[in-house]
N, C-alpha and C positions, 0 to 999 in steps of 0.2 A: 504494500500500500504506500502511495506517495505521501510523505509527510507534509503538513501545512507549514509554509515558510513564513516566519515572522521576523521582526527586527525593525531597526530605524531606517529612515529614508537614506538611500545610498547615493543620492545625486552628488557627483563630484568625488565620490569615494574611490580611490585608485584600485581597491581590491574587488570591487563589484564586477562580476563577470559580464562580458558583452553578450548580446543576444546569441543564442546557440542555434545554428542551422542544423538541418538533417545530416546525420553522419551514417551513411549506408554501411551495413555489416560487410565484412570482407568476403571475398569469394569462398574462403575456406568454411564459412558458415553454411554453405549449401550442401552439406554432406547428406542430410536427409530432410524431408519436408518438415518434420517436427523440430529439428535443430534450426532450420532456417526461420520458422515462425518464432522460436524463442529469441533468436538474434534480432529479428525485426521488431518484435515487441519490446525488447530491452532498449533498442535504439530510440524507438518512439517515446517510451516512458522517460528516458533520460532527457530528450529534447523538451518534453512537457514540463518536467520538474525544474529544469534550468531556467526556462523562460517564464514559468509561473512566478518565480521569485521576482523577476523583473517587472511583470505586470502589476504585482502587488505593491512594489516598492519604488517604481519610477514612472515617469511620464513618456518615456521613449516608445513610440508606437511599434517599433520593430519587435519588441518583446511579444506584443499581442499577436503580431503576424506570425512569428515563429512558433508561438504556442499553438495557434490554430493549425499550422502545418503539422506539428507533432500529433495533435488530436486527429487530424484527417488521415495521417499515415496509420495511426493505430486503428481507426475505424475501417480503413481500406484493408488492413491486414485481417481484421475479423471476417471480412467478406472473402478475401483471397484464400484464406486457410480454413474456411468455415467447416469443411468436412472433417477436420482434425480436432475441432474444439467442442468442449462440453456445451450443449445447446443452451441450457438455462443460464449458466454463468456468462456465456458470450452475449446473450440477449440482455442480461442485466447490465453488463458493461456498455453495450451499445446504447441503451436507454440513458445511462448516466452521462455518457459523452455527448449524446444528442442534445440533452437539456443545456449543457454548458456551451456547446457550439452555437446554439441559438443566441445566447447572451453575448458571446464573443463576436458573433456576426453582426449583431446590432451595434456594438461598440465600434467595430471596424467600419461599418457603413457610415456612421456619423463622423468618424475621423476623416474618412475620404471626402465626405460632403463638405465638412468645415474647411478642410485644406483647399478644396476647389473654390469655395466662397471667398476665402482669404486672398486668393490669387486674382479675384475679380473686384468689382466695386458694387457689392450688393447693398440693398437698403440696410441701414444699421439695425433696425428691428429684426430683420430676418437673420442677420449674422448673430445677433445676441440670442435669439431663440434657438438657433442651430447649435451654438456653443453650449447652451444650457442643456439641450437634449443629449449632446455628446457627453457631457459630464455625468448626466444621469445614467446613460448607457454604460459608461465606464465603471461607475459605482456598482451597477447591477452585475457587470461582468466580474469585478473583483470579489463581490460577495459569492458568486457562483463558484469561482475557482478556489476560493478559500475553504469552501465546504466540500470540494471534490475529493473523492476517495476512489482510486483506481487499483483494483486488485489484479495482479498478473494472472494470466491463464496458463494452464499446462496442456500442451497439445498431446493428442494420442499418437502413438507410433503408427507409421504408414508403410505398407510394403512396396509402394511404387517408388522408383527413383525420382529425384527432384525434377528432371526434365519431363517425365511423363505427367507428374502431378501439375507442373506449371502449364503444360499444354491443355489439360482438362480445365484448370481454373481460369486461365486466360480465355479459353474458348467460350466458357459460360458467360464471362463478363462481356466479351465482345458481342456475342449473340444478343444479349440484352440491350447493349448500346445500339446495335444495328436495327433491332426491332423498334426502338424508340424513334430512330431517325426516319424510318419508313412511314410512321404515322404522325410525324411532327407538323405542327402549325408554326412556321418560323416567325410569324408575327406575334405569337404569344410569348410574353416575357417569362412566364412561369415555366413553360415547356422548354424554352432555351436554357433556363437555369437548371432544370432537372437534367437535361442532356449534358450540361457542363459538369455536373456532379458525376454522372456515369463515366464521362470521358476521363475525369480526374481519377476515379477508382481504377479504371483500366490502365491508365498511365502508371499510377503508383504500384499496382500489382505487377506490371511488367518490370518495373525497376527492382522490385523485391527479388524477382527471379533472374535479374541480370540482363533484362531486355529493355533498352532505352529506345523510345520512339519520339523523334523530333516532331513528327506530324501531329501526334496527339498533344504534345506540349503547345504547338502553335495554335491548334484548334481550341484548346483550353484558354489560351490567352485572348483569342478573339471573342469567345463567349463570355469570358470574364469582363472584357471591356464593355460589351453590350450590357451586361448586368450592372456595371457601375453607372452607366448612363441612365438605365431604368431606375436605379435607386436614387440617383440625384434628381431625376424628374419627380419621383414620388415625394422626396423630402422637401423639395422646393415648392411643389404645388400644394402639398397638404402637410405642413409640419405638425408633429404631434403636439398636443396641448401641454403647456408647462404644468408641472406638478410641484 
């Protein structure tokens, strides 16, 4: 279980660690599917723990970004290796991370929107309201992650070699993504966002198994940019009421 990190404000403190990016397990971790899951899970939990301290104790938005990456990697691992995982425990972990991701996503969206507003010349009242909503979203995110408890899962042994397991796992994720593309309404922002999530899962799963796909990364960036535009339109057109 990841411990809750406390302490004084570290701004300007030379020993406070910088935001931690994803550190992929070495190729030697791919000896068996269960060993690979353990290594991926360990890397994701390490990234989550390191950046959670930064979100709780600093104003640098990069900690929030890297924390979200760690949680997304962990959630993607639950899907990529689901055949090896205890069902109830995996579902419980997925629910816990989903709740936290919603709060972090709100904080990230308001961060992006405020940064965009500050680069323009918006009405003062709009900028003030947006900053207020950003601060509220950040406070909610900090509360959520301070209460977050993530218990590592133990994968079952698997008779297939990693290559065969990867082919089955990636094939399943790719089929789901292709099915969604075939029935897409590209003018629907919600459907574009859902596809972006599927693409991200497929990309991360491929990287777990040592298969990097620049095309998926490019598509994810395009869909992410469209989502940022949609979020900015929503927040600018109908800012949430101040509380």
